[in-house]
C-alpha positions as CSV (number, residue, x, y, z in Angstrom):
1,S,98.4,77.3,-25.3
2,E,100.3,75.5,-28.1
3,G,100.8,78.7,-30.0
4,G,97.5,80.1,-29.0
5,V,95.2,77.4,-30.4
6,W,93.9,76.5,-26.9
7,A,92.1,79.4,-25.3
8,A,90.9,80.0,-21.8
9,P,87.3,81.0,-21.3
10,S,87.1,84.3,-19.5
11,A,85.1,83.0,-16.5
12,Y,84.6,80.0,-14.2
13,W,87.1,77.5,-15.7
14,Q,90.7,77.4,-14.4
15,S,93.8,76.7,-16.6
16,M,95.1,73.4,-17.9
17,R,98.5,72.5,-19.1
18,K,100.3,69.8,-21.1
19,A,102.8,67.4,-19.5
20,N,104.4,64.5,-21.4
21,G,101.8,64.8,-24.2
22,A,98.8,64.6,-21.9
23,A,96.4,67.3,-20.5
24,V,96.8,67.8,-16.8
25,N,95.0,69.9,-14.2
26,S,96.4,73.3,-13.4
27,A,98.4,74.1,-10.2
28,V,95.1,75.3,-8.7
29,L,93.6,72.0,-7.3
30,G,90.0,71.5,-6.5
31,N,88.9,73.6,-9.5
32,D,87.4,72.8,-12.8
33,C,89.9,73.3,-15.6
34,A,89.2,73.7,-19.3
35,R,90.5,74.9,-22.6
36,R,88.6,75.4,-25.9
37,Y,90.2,74.7,-29.2
38,T,90.4,77.9,-31.4
39,G,93.1,76.9,-33.8
40,V,90.6,76.5,-36.6
41,S,87.0,77.6,-37.2
42,F,84.4,74.9,-36.4
43,S,80.8,74.7,-37.5
44,A,78.2,74.7,-34.7
45,D,77.9,70.9,-35.4
46,H,81.0,69.3,-34.0
47,Y,82.2,66.9,-31.3
48,S,84.8,66.7,-28.6
49,E,86.4,63.3,-27.8
50,I,88.8,62.5,-25.0
51,V,90.7,59.3,-24.0
52,L,90.7,58.6,-20.3
53,A,94.2,58.3,-18.8
54,A,95.2,55.3,-16.8
55,V,93.3,55.0,-13.6
56,P,95.6,56.1,-10.7
57,T,96.3,53.8,-7.8
58,G,93.2,53.4,-5.7
59,G,90.9,53.5,-8.6
60,Q,90.0,57.3,-8.5
61,L,89.0,58.4,-12.0
62,F,88.8,62.1,-11.2
63,F,86.4,64.2,-13.3
64,Q,87.2,64.3,-17.0
65,Y,85.2,66.4,-19.5
66,A,84.4,66.3,-23.2
67,L,83.0,69.8,-23.8
68,A,81.1,71.1,-26.8
69,R,79.9,74.5,-28.0
70,M,82.0,76.2,-25.4
71,N,81.7,80.0,-25.7
72,A,84.4,82.6,-24.9
73,T,82.9,83.2,-21.5
74,A,82.4,79.7,-20.0
75,G,79.1,78.3,-21.2
76,C,79.0,74.9,-22.9
77,Y,77.7,71.3,-22.9
78,M,79.6,68.8,-20.8
79,L,79.9,65.0,-20.8
80,T,81.7,64.0,-17.6
81,T,82.8,61.0,-15.7
82,A,81.1,60.8,-12.3
83,P,83.5,59.2,-9.9
84,D,81.6,60.6,-6.9
85,V,78.7,58.4,-8.1
86,S,80.4,55.3,-9.5
87,T,83.1,54.1,-12.0
88,T,80.3,53.1,-14.3
89,T,78.5,56.5,-14.5
90,L,78.6,59.4,-16.9
91,Q,76.6,62.6,-16.7
92,L,75.5,65.2,-19.3
93,Y,75.3,68.8,-18.2
94,R,74.6,72.3,-19.5
95,V,77.1,74.8,-17.9
96,S,76.2,78.4,-17.7
97,D,78.6,81.3,-18.1
98,A,78.7,81.6,-14.3
99,G,79.5,77.9,-13.9
100,A,76.1,76.7,-12.8
101,L,75.5,73.1,-13.8
102,T,72.1,71.8,-15.0
103,Q,72.0,68.0,-15.6
104,I,70.4,67.0,-18.9
105,G,68.6,63.7,-18.3
106,T,69.4,61.1,-15.7
107,N,72.8,59.5,-14.9
108,I,74.2,57.4,-17.8
109,T,75.0,53.9,-16.5
110,L,77.6,52.0,-18.4
111,G,77.9,48.2,-18.5
112,A,81.4,48.1,-17.0
113,A,83.8,50.2,-15.0
114,M,85.6,52.9,-17.0
115,A,89.3,52.3,-17.6
116,G,92.4,54.0,-19.0
117,G,92.3,54.0,-22.8
118,D,88.5,54.3,-23.0
119,A,87.2,57.1,-25.3
120,M,84.2,59.3,-24.6
121,R,82.6,61.7,-27.0
122,L,80.1,64.5,-26.9
123,G,78.7,65.5,-30.3
124,V,76.3,68.3,-31.1
125,A,74.2,68.6,-34.3
126,G,71.5,71.2,-34.4
127,T,69.8,70.8,-31.0
128,T,70.7,67.1,-30.6
129,L,73.4,66.1,-28.1
130,T,74.9,62.6,-28.6
131,C,77.1,60.9,-26.0
132,T,79.2,57.9,-27.0
133,Y,81.4,55.7,-24.9
134,K,83.9,53.3,-26.4
135,G,82.1,53.9,-29.8
136,S,78.6,53.1,-28.6
137,V,75.8,55.7,-28.2
138,V,74.9,55.9,-24.5
139,R,72.6,58.9,-24.6
140,S,70.9,61.3,-27.0
141,A,69.2,64.4,-25.7
142,T,67.9,67.7,-27.0
143,D,68.8,71.2,-25.8
144,S,68.8,74.6,-27.7
145,T,70.7,76.7,-25.1
146,F,74.0,77.0,-27.1
147,A,73.8,77.4,-30.8
148,S,77.6,77.9,-31.4
149,G,80.9,77.6,-29.8
150,Q,84.1,75.5,-29.9
151,P,85.0,72.0,-28.9
152,A,86.9,71.8,-25.6
153,I,88.5,69.5,-23.0
154,G,88.5,69.8,-19.3
155,A,89.0,68.1,-15.9
156,W,88.9,68.4,-12.2
157,A,91.3,66.7,-9.8
158,Q,91.0,66.4,-6.0
159,N,94.5,65.1,-5.6
160,A,97.4,67.2,-4.3
161,G,99.7,66.2,-7.2
162,S,99.7,68.8,-9.9
163,D,101.0,66.3,-12.5
164,I,98.0,63.9,-12.3
165,V,97.4,62.9,-16.0
166,L,93.7,63.2,-16.8
167,I,93.2,62.8,-20.5
168,T,95.1,62.2,-23.7
């Protein structure tokens, strides 16, 4: 929790931890993991940006999340890698307090495969959601479900190794 500045939502999301300066999945594999940053007060207009870790042997990216307006229960907006679709695909979702995912728009297709060191960002301003990848806007959308919340990070790993580095 780094002194309590990273808080666990009360529902749906599992824990994350830090290892060697990077965020890793919890010991509970096959679950979505997330933490919201509560160390300072944020306005409703904010962003979450993550840097993808090196792609593990075999090219599996895992699922890595930039989360915005996460509330204390679990609800938020989520920009995610989509390794089950392709290494060139991102997706934008609204996540309910119960963990139900509703995709906002269609899949976001990038011009090249994602790689370690690439940055992805989900920004929110008013009802506008802006997704950027490597500094370029790849999607803008509108949704009014969440009017406030905190920036957050998250991930899901389907590998048995509990020290799989996901994001830095």
